[in-house]
C-alpha positions as CSV (number, residue, x, y, z in Angstrom):
1,X,-30.6,11.6,-11.5
2,X,-33.8,13.2,-12.6
3,X,-35.9,11.8,-15.4
4,X,-35.3,13.3,-18.8
5,X,-38.3,13.9,-21.1
6,X,-38.3,11.7,-24.2
7,X,-37.9,14.7,-26.5
8,X,-34.8,15.8,-24.6
9,X,-33.3,12.3,-24.3
10,X,-32.0,12.1,-27.9
11,X,-30.4,15.5,-27.5
12,X,-28.9,14.4,-24.1
13,X,-27.6,11.2,-25.7
14,X,-25.9,13.1,-28.6
15,X,-24.4,15.5,-26.1
16,X,-23.0,12.6,-24.0
17,X,-21.6,10.6,-26.9
18,X,-19.9,13.8,-28.2
19,X,-18.5,14.9,-24.8
20,X,-18.1,11.9,-22.6
21,X,-15.7,9.0,-23.0
22,X,-15.4,5.8,-20.9
23,X,-11.9,5.2,-19.7
24,X,-10.5,2.0,-21.1
25,X,-8.6,1.2,-17.9
26,X,-11.1,2.0,-15.1
27,X,-14.4,2.3,-16.9
28,X,-15.1,5.8,-15.4
29,X,-17.0,8.2,-17.5
30,X,-14.7,11.2,-18.2
31,X,-15.4,14.4,-20.1
32,X,-13.3,14.1,-23.4
33,X,-11.6,17.4,-22.5
34,X,-10.4,15.8,-19.2
35,X,-9.3,12.4,-20.6
36,X,-5.6,13.4,-21.2
37,X,-5.4,14.7,-17.6
38,X,-7.2,11.6,-16.3
39,X,-4.8,9.2,-18.1
40,X,-1.7,11.1,-16.8
41,X,-2.9,11.5,-13.2
42,X,-4.5,8.1,-12.7
43,X,-3.0,5.7,-15.2
44,X,0.4,7.2,-16.0
45,X,3.3,4.9,-15.2
46,X,5.6,6.0,-12.4
47,X,8.6,4.3,-11.0
48,X,8.7,3.5,-7.2
49,X,11.9,3.9,-5.2
50,X,12.1,0.0,-5.4
51,X,12.3,0.4,-9.3
52,X,9.0,-1.2,-9.9
53,X,6.9,0.5,-12.6
54,X,3.3,1.1,-11.4
55,X,0.2,3.1,-12.3
56,X,0.2,6.4,-10.4
57,X,-3.2,5.7,-8.8
58,X,-1.8,2.4,-7.3
59,X,1.4,3.9,-5.9
60,X,0.1,4.8,-2.5
61,X,-1.2,1.3,-1.7
62,X,2.0,-0.2,-3.1
63,X,4.2,2.0,-0.9
64,X,2.1,1.3,2.2
65,X,1.7,-2.5,1.9
66,X,3.7,-4.1,-0.9
67,X,6.9,-2.2,-1.5
68,X,10.0,-4.2,-0.3
69,X,11.5,-0.8,0.7
70,X,8.6,0.3,2.8
71,X,9.5,1.1,6.5
72,X,9.1,-1.7,9.0
73,X,9.8,-2.0,12.7
74,X,11.6,-4.8,14.4
75,X,9.4,-6.4,17.0
76,X,12.4,-6.9,19.4
77,X,14.3,-3.7,19.3
78,X,11.9,-1.2,17.6
79,X,14.6,-0.1,15.1
80,X,13.1,0.9,11.7
81,X,14.5,-0.7,8.6
82,X,13.2,-1.6,5.1
83,X,10.8,-4.4,4.9
84,X,13.0,-6.6,2.7
85,X,15.7,-6.6,5.5
86,X,13.2,-7.2,8.4
87,X,13.2,-11.0,8.4
88,X,17.0,-11.4,8.5
89,X,17.3,-8.7,11.1
90,X,14.6,-10.3,13.3
91,X,16.2,-13.7,13.2
92,X,19.5,-12.2,14.4
93,X,17.9,-9.8,16.8
94,X,15.5,-12.4,18.3
95,X,18.5,-14.6,19.1
96,X,20.2,-11.9,21.3
97,X,19.8,-12.7,25.0
98,X,18.8,-10.6,28.0
99,X,19.3,-11.6,31.6
100,X,16.0,-12.3,33.5
101,X,15.8,-10.4,36.7
102,X,13.6,-13.2,38.2
103,X,15.6,-16.4,37.5
104,X,18.9,-14.9,36.4
105,X,19.0,-17.0,33.2
106,X,19.9,-15.5,29.8
107,X,16.7,-15.5,27.7
108,X,16.5,-15.0,24.0
109,X,14.7,-11.9,22.9
110,X,12.2,-14.0,20.9
111,X,11.3,-15.9,24.0
112,X,11.0,-12.9,26.4
113,X,7.2,-12.5,25.9
114,X,6.5,-16.1,27.0
115,X,9.2,-16.3,29.6
116,X,7.2,-14.9,32.6
117,X,4.8,-17.9,32.4
118,X,7.7,-20.4,32.7
119,X,10.2,-18.3,34.8
120,X,11.5,-20.0,37.9
């Protein structure tokens, strides 16, 4: 920002205090004419598909990393399901067996990655 001459500073301060407001939620300086829009677009409450109420500005992060209904991939079969069902699915899916071509034993899916080191 460029320096404001002292004579203009008082005028500048008056202009700012009349026209600029600090948001009580995020401390951003917002023109008073934009505050209603700012509150709706950033801090308005929305309901996620998981029924949680959340600030609009936080929804993307919630959907990506916290929502129990976010998509998740099973590490054993690559099927996509909702995150809240992943653990139960993986316990079941990891216990399925596949025959090893090397030793002929049935190996649980959860042990397949380590199996080549102990095969035979």
